[in-house]
Wavefront OBJ file of the C-alpha trace (Angstrom):
o trace
v -8.389 -112.949 -120.994
v -6.573 -111.828 -123.838
v -5.942 -115.611 -124.515
v -9.837 -116.359 -124.144
v -10.914 -113.453 -126.349
v -8.677 -114.685 -129.208
v -9.672 -118.167 -129.107
v -13.282 -117.284 -128.744
v -13.020 -115.066 -132.001
v -11.091 -117.768 -133.946
v -13.611 -120.289 -132.675
v -16.558 -117.685 -134.031
v -14.534 -117.462 -137.266
v -14.189 -121.065 -137.917
v -17.941 -122.106 -137.498
v -19.461 -119.072 -139.811
v -16.668 -120.639 -142.482
v -17.978 -123.995 -141.673
v -21.803 -122.538 -142.040
v -21.420 -121.291 -145.337
v -19.539 -124.362 -146.118
v -22.385 -126.732 -145.324
v -24.837 -124.580 -146.318
v -24.870 -124.785 -149.793
v -26.856 -127.900 -151.423
v -24.883 -129.119 -154.981
v -28.211 -131.215 -155.898
v -30.008 -127.500 -156.068
v -27.445 -126.210 -158.360
v -27.048 -129.654 -160.478
v -30.860 -129.429 -160.933
v -30.719 -126.086 -162.656
v -32.421 -124.477 -159.632
v -29.436 -122.066 -158.720
v -30.800 -120.061 -155.700
v -27.846 -117.490 -156.235
v -28.737 -116.699 -159.914
v -29.946 -113.151 -160.222
v -33.965 -112.616 -160.114
v -33.808 -111.710 -164.212
v -31.780 -114.628 -165.228
v -33.834 -117.202 -167.262
v -32.101 -120.169 -164.701
v -33.357 -118.288 -161.531
v -35.447 -120.881 -160.269
v -36.731 -121.325 -156.401
v -38.151 -124.032 -154.941
v -41.840 -122.991 -154.043
v -43.788 -124.646 -151.207
v -44.290 -123.453 -147.401
v -41.842 -125.749 -146.088
v -39.207 -124.615 -148.501
v -40.049 -121.159 -147.377
v -39.661 -122.168 -143.955
v -36.602 -123.707 -144.445
v -35.309 -120.789 -146.081
v -36.320 -118.771 -143.411
v -34.865 -121.009 -140.728
v -31.481 -120.876 -142.781
v -31.104 -117.178 -142.660
v -32.435 -116.679 -139.306
v -29.993 -119.183 -138.137
v -26.943 -118.621 -140.449
v -27.270 -114.503 -140.935
v -24.491 -113.698 -138.413
v -22.520 -115.757 -141.025
v -22.096 -112.406 -143.211
v -19.965 -110.685 -140.957
v -16.645 -112.826 -141.184
v -18.018 -113.033 -145.029
v -17.455 -109.503 -145.784
v -14.882 -109.071 -143.798
v -12.771 -111.500 -145.550
v -14.243 -109.978 -148.685
v -13.463 -106.666 -148.104
v -9.657 -107.708 -146.635
v -9.089 -109.317 -150.028
v -10.517 -106.414 -151.979
v -8.609 -103.696 -150.657
v -5.445 -105.639 -149.467
v -6.002 -103.906 -146.005
v -6.696 -106.034 -143.049
v -7.459 -102.897 -140.985
v -9.925 -101.300 -143.635
v -11.314 -105.019 -144.291
v -12.078 -105.224 -140.650
v -13.777 -101.924 -140.316
v -15.574 -101.823 -143.808
v -16.001 -105.275 -143.930
v -17.443 -105.588 -140.548
v -20.176 -102.399 -141.095
v -21.041 -103.786 -144.053
v -21.192 -107.638 -142.623
v -23.331 -106.189 -139.757
v -25.944 -104.261 -141.929
v -26.196 -107.924 -144.288
v -26.638 -109.934 -141.298
v -29.185 -107.604 -139.677
v -31.129 -108.042 -143.224
v -30.544 -111.335 -143.464
v -31.751 -112.359 -139.872
v -34.692 -110.341 -140.019
v -35.676 -111.382 -143.435
v -35.328 -115.121 -142.264
v -37.356 -114.588 -139.142
v -40.189 -113.199 -141.045
v -40.122 -115.616 -143.627
v -39.960 -118.398 -140.598
v -43.112 -116.728 -139.153
v -45.451 -116.140 -142.433
v -44.377 -119.366 -144.169
v -47.803 -120.529 -144.482
v -48.557 -117.441 -146.082
v -48.272 -116.950 -150.007
v -44.833 -115.688 -151.846
v -43.153 -118.795 -151.803
v -40.980 -118.138 -154.817
v -39.989 -114.864 -154.194
v -37.194 -114.900 -151.295
v -36.647 -111.301 -149.272
v -33.254 -111.100 -149.677
v -30.791 -112.676 -152.315
v -28.837 -115.188 -152.891
v -30.750 -117.393 -150.187
v -27.491 -118.010 -147.839
v -24.457 -116.557 -148.063
v -22.193 -117.860 -151.091
v -18.174 -117.565 -151.070
v -16.711 -115.333 -153.664
v -15.436 -117.493 -156.752
l 1 2 3 4 5 6 7 8 9 10 11 12 13 14 15 16 17 18 19 20 21 22 23 24 25 26 27 28 29 30 31 32 33 34 35 36 37 38 39 40 41 42 43 44 45 46 47 48 49 50 51 52 53 54 55 56 57 58 59 60 61 62 63 64 65 66 67 68 69 70 71 72 73 74 75 76 77 78 79 80 81 82 83 84 85 86 87 88 89 90 91 92 93 94 95 96 97 98 99 100 101 102 103 104 105 106 107 108 109 110 111 112 113 114 115 116 117 118 119 120 121 122 123 124 125 126 127 128 129 130
């Protein structure tokens, strides 16, 4: 049973990192519409349109859970303590994952309604730390 649980969590972590890696769109960044830019930046540009809002909502609803392993890794690197990274990063990741998933679900449901260029949560997708 212990072996099954450890393999299960390793697969979850591997899938989450693969999801984060595949979610970035290099063509968008090359075009100067970097969605990870801050809202006040002059470069901040978001695709505007109902289908873009639906895609953004689907991505956030489907991949919101990837915030949990991302925050665990980031907190572990920051504190250099795996136990603290697991506890603090797990808590912060769970909170961020809930916010991202809920925001994605609301954008997916309300995609025909306006405010196409203002996502609820920034950046649109979890981005790896540089």
